[in-house]
N, C-alpha and C positions, 0 to 999 in steps of 0.2 A: 631605138638607141643604137648608134653605130659602135662597133668595137674599135678601140684605139690600142695599137701595139706600141712598140718603141718609137719615139719621135726623134728623128735625127737631130744631132746637136753640132754646133761648130767645133766643139772640142774633139769630135770623132776624127776629123782630119788630122789634128795634132797627134792623137793617139796612134793613128795609122802610120804617120811619119816616124814616130818613135819606134814602132814595131819594126819598121824596115831599115832603120838606121844601123849601120854596121858597128859603130862605136858607142852604142847606146849605154846608158847607165840605168840602174834601178830607178824607178819613177815613183814619186809621191804625187797623188792627185789631191789637191787641197781646195777647200771651199766650205761655205756655210752648210750646216746640216740640211739634208733633203734637197740639195740643188741638183741631184741626179748623178752623182759620182759613181755609185755602184752600178746603176743601169748602163752607163756608158762603158764601164769596164767589162760588164757581162756581154755587151754588144761586141766589143773588141774580142772577147774570148771565143766567140763563134767563128772567128777567122783562124783559129789555131786547131791543131789536131786534138789537143787536150787542154782542158781548162780546169784548174784547181782553185777553188775559192775556200779560204780559211777565215772564219770569223772568230776573232779572239775574244769577243764579248760573249759569244754563245758557247764556246768550247773550252772548258777547263783543261782538257787533254792537250789541246793545241797550245795553250799558254805554257804548259809544262815543257813542251818540246823546245820552246825558245828560252826558257828560264835556266836551262842547265848550263850551256856554254855557247860559244860562238862558232862551233864546228859546222860549216855549211853542208858538208857531205852527210853528216849524221842528221841534221835538221831536215834535209830533203828526203832522206830515206824514211824518216819517221812520218813526215807529212804524206808521203806516198802510202804508207801503211794506214794512216788515219783516214785518208780520202778514198783510197782504193783506185787512184788514178796515177798513171805514170808521170813522172816529172823528168822530161827529156829536153836537153838543151836544143833550142831552135824549134821545138814542136809544142812545148807546153807554156801556157801563160799561168804563172803563179800569182794569185791575187790574195794579199793578206789584208783583210778588212778589220776595222776597229783596232788599229795598231796601238792606240793610246792605252789599251788594257794591259799591255805587257811592254814596259820600257826596253827590255832586252831585245824584243823583236824589232824595235826601231833601230837599235844599234846594229843588229844583224844585217840590215839592208846594205850597209857600206861594204860588207865583206863578200856579198854576191858579186860585186864588181871585180873583186880581186880573184876569187876562187872559181866562180862560174859565170864569166862575163857573157857567155852565149845564151844563158837562161833569161827569159823575159820575166821580170818581177815588178809588180806594182803594189804599192801600199796606199791605204786611205784610212780615214777615221773621222767620226763626227766631232770629236774633241781633240783632233790631232795637234792643233796649234799649241794647246796647253802642254801637251807632252813634249813637243819639240823644244819649247821654251825652257824646259827643265834639263835638257841635255846640251851641254856646252859643246861648241864647235862640231855639231852633228854633221857627219858625212860631207864635209867641205870638199868639193871637187869630185866626189864619188857618187853623188845622187842628184838626179834631175827633179825639178818640180814643175807642175802645171797647175795654174790657178783657175778653178772653174767657178762660174757665176750662174745665177738663175737665167732663164730664157731672155734673150734680147728681143727687140721688136721684130727683127727679120726672122729670127727663129720662131717667133709666135706666128708670123705670117705663114711660114712653112708648115707649122703644126695645123693650121686651118686649111691647108691646101691652096693657098692663094699664090700659085706659081706665076701667073701672068702679072700680077701686081709686083711680085718679087723681081721679076725680070725687068719691068718698067722702072722700078726704083733703082735697080743696080746700074742702069744706064743713064739715069738722070744726074744733073749737075747744075751748078749756078749758071752755066752757059746753055744748058739744055733742060729746061724745066719739064715737069710732068704735064700731061693733059689735065684740064680741070676735072674731068671725070675721075681719073686715077687719083688725083690729089684729094678730092673730096671723099672718095671711098677709103683712102688710107687714113684720113683724119677720123672717120667714123670707127675704123678698126683700132686706131691708136687710143681712142677714148675707152674702148672696151679693154684694151691691153693694160691701161693704167689701173683699172679696177680689178681685173683678173690677176695681174702681176705676172711674174716669171717663174714662180715655183712650179716644178714639173707636174706635181700631182694636181695643182689647181688648173694649170694649162690643159692637162689631159682631161680633166673633168669637164672643162668648158668645151673643148673640142668634141667631146663625146656627147654632151647633152645640149650645148648651146645655152646653158643656164648660168647666168652670173650668180644667182642665189646659191646654186649647188657648189660653184667654185668658192664662194665666200664661206660655206660650211667647212670646206677643206682648209681654207686659210685659218679659221678659228681653231681647228685641230692642230695645225702647225704652230700657231702662236702659243697654245697651251703647252705643247711639247717643248718649245724653246724656253718658256718660263720654268718648266719642270727641270730643265737641264742646269739651272743656275746653281743648284746644290753640288753639281759635279765640277764646277770651275775652280775649285780649290778652297782653302780655308782663309784666304786673305780678307775677303769681304763676304758678309752674310747674304743669303738670297733676298732677304727683305730690303737691305740697303741697295743691292744691285737692281732690284725692281724699281726702287725710287729713282735711281740714276737714269735707268732706261726710260721711265715715264717722263722724266724731266727732258731728256734729249728728244723724245718723240714730240714734245710740245715745242721744241726749238729747232726742228729739222730745217736746214738751210738758213738758219739765223745764227749770228755770231754768239758764241758762248764764252763767258769769262769765268775764271775760277777764283772764288773768294768765299768767305765764310757765310755770306748771305745768298749765294747762288741756290743752294738747296738747304733749307732750315735744318740745323742739327748736324750737317756734314761739313768737314773742312775741305780745303782745296786739294790736299794730298789724297784724301779718300775719293773725291770726285774724279781726279785724274787717273787714279788706279782703276776705278770702275770703268772709265772710258777705255782704258787699255784692255781690260778683260773683255768688254763687249766687242772691241775691235778684233781680238783674237778669236772670238766666237763667230765673227763674220756678220754680226748684227748691225754694227755701226762702222761707217767709214768716216774718220775725222778728215775734213778738208781744211788744210792750213793755209794761212795767208802767206804770200810771197811778195817781196818787193820787185821780183823779176829783174834784179840788177845784174845778174850773172847767170850763166848756164852751167849745169842744168838748173831748172826752176827750183828744185829742192835745195839748192845750195844757199838760197837766201830766204828761207822760211822763218816765220815768226810763230813759234810753238805756243805762244800765249793767245794767239788769235785763231780760233777754230770754228768751223761750221760742221755740224753732224749730218751725215746722210744715213738714212735707214736702208736696210738691205734690199727692200723690195716695195714697190708702190702698192701692190695688192695687200701685202701684209701690213703696210702702213695704214691703209684705210681701215682694215679690220682691227688693228691694235689700238687705234685712236677712236674707233667708233664713229668715224665721219659718215655722214649721210650721202649715199651714192644714188639715191632714187631718181634725181634729176640730172645726174652727171652726164650720162651717155646721150641725152637728148639736147643738152645745152651747147650752143655754138661758141659762146664766149666764156672761156674757162674762168676769167677774172671775176665773173658775176657770182661764182659759186664759193661757198665757205669751205674751201678744201686745202687751206694752208698753202704751202709752197710746192704743190704736187708737180707742177711742170718743171720747176728747177730741180726737184729731186729726181724726176725721171731723166732729165738731160744728164745730170751727174752720173746716174747709174749706167746710162747708155754709153757715156764716154769711158767709164771704167770697164765695161764689158768689151769695148772695142780695142782695148789695149792688148799688147802682146801677152798671151797667157803664160809665157815662160817667166814673166817678171811680176813681182808683187805689186798689185795695183796701187797707184797713188794719183791724187788729183789736187789741184790748188786753185785758190782765188786770189784776187789782187785788191788791195786797198791803198789809196794814195798815202795814208799815214804809216803804212808798213815800211816805207823807205825813208821815214823821218821828215817828210814834207809837212808844212803847216799851212797848206793852201786850201784847207777845207776837206770835207769828206767826199770821197769818190770810191766806188767799189764796182769791180767787174766780177760777175758771177763765177766764171771759170777762166783759167788760162791754161793753154796746152803748148807743148813744144813741137814744132815741125822743122826739122833740120836745125838751122841756126836762128830761127825766128820764134818768138813767143806770140801766140795768137790769142787775143781776148775774145771771150764768148759771152754775150748777153742773152738772157732768157726772157721772153715776153709771152704772157698767157693770152694775148690777143693778136690782132694783125698789125698793130702799130704801137708806138710808145717812145718815150724819151730815151736818148742814147748818150746823155751827157758824160757818164762815167767811161763808156767805151771810147768816145772821142777824146776824153782827157788822157786815157791810156795811150791811144795812138799818137797824140801830140807829144807825150813824154818819152815814149819808147820808139824803137825803129822797126816796128812790125810792118809787114807788107800790107796787111789788111786786118780787119776785124770781122767778127761773125755775129749776126743776130739770128736767133732761132725762135720761131713763132708759129702761128697758124698759117702763115703765108707759104706760097709755093716757092720753089727755088728761083732766085734772081740775084742781081748784083747792081750796085751803083757806087761810083767813086771807089773808096777803099772799104766798102761794106759788102760782104757776101751774106746772102740770106738763105737759111736752111729751114725746111719744115721741122717742127719738133720731133716728128717720127723718124727723121733722117739724119739726126745730129751725128750719128756714128760715122757718116760719110765724110766728115771733116778730116779724118785720117787718110782718106784716099789721096 
């Protein structure tokens, strides 16, 4: 069994740029629990003379340091005493973890920018979004955010040491497809990636053992811990009701959800919508809203009553729903397997991971009736904005399939081209660009 240390992440580059930026602000690293935030910050800490890590969940003394007042000099002096490590501007990285445990610590961040702008300060927390929601106009203009997600497919390739395939994929395009050998090998690894998912502990376990079963044991532990957290999300909805809502959304991943009294027996629409908001703040669910795409940005013309839920990770989705993966990695036609909308889920997550990490991730889909048309049903799985164009993306779990909705979009809108992502290699024809499922993030190139 080989030893696996820290696996490099795409966010590392962003953290390094933040470190070297002259006019940087205190940074919040945000993302779902166990997506690797702490590990990446510790990796960054090794590039400093001194690294101070303060965990507010584990240290009552640290919480008291922040609860007294907002005097930055006093706080730094006492944190030095507590950690035994110097806190020196330009030489020390101060990492305050589990910020949600002390609201005053969150408020303090904004004052580091004013009183000690040369000091590198990063905050993070597993339930940070809930704490931020309770603080009005928190740190506007004085704090930066980075949004971290689980491993992308390219990060997964890097974790497995597939450097040659990574290089080939980086240079491939619709005008320059991969060799058949590379394409087929990437498809095989992609199937494994769907099952292992992108949670760092599961990826590390698979990279270390080569065992999907061992990775799934890790996933089950993560799922259990995520459910255990439900009681910490606040008193607005009970853990039991939140569990019901999540289980319902898992059964409807990538399918349209409506809110009415019959959606989940015993729950009204207001409770369901509140539950979805909570699960979104926890990073478990990404609501994908319908847009008429009648104006830019796409978010300007959304219909909040038409939503499709994405779950945070494909590997966790397999484990949470109990789907059988015994034949998955050896089957060439994904559509023959009873695996729900796994390909559409994976594409949505890869698109979200490829977005600018400085911006809160959002994604949309299109339905013809979203813009008031009565010409029948048509739906495009995802739409993204590139410059002044809206690009439609259709997901196919095989090497071919109907494209009526995509052509309907292209007919109605002024998009330069549309995208089909499937098991096919890179190619193009007419106004259609074809991307392999594993390479959908390259649409942003």
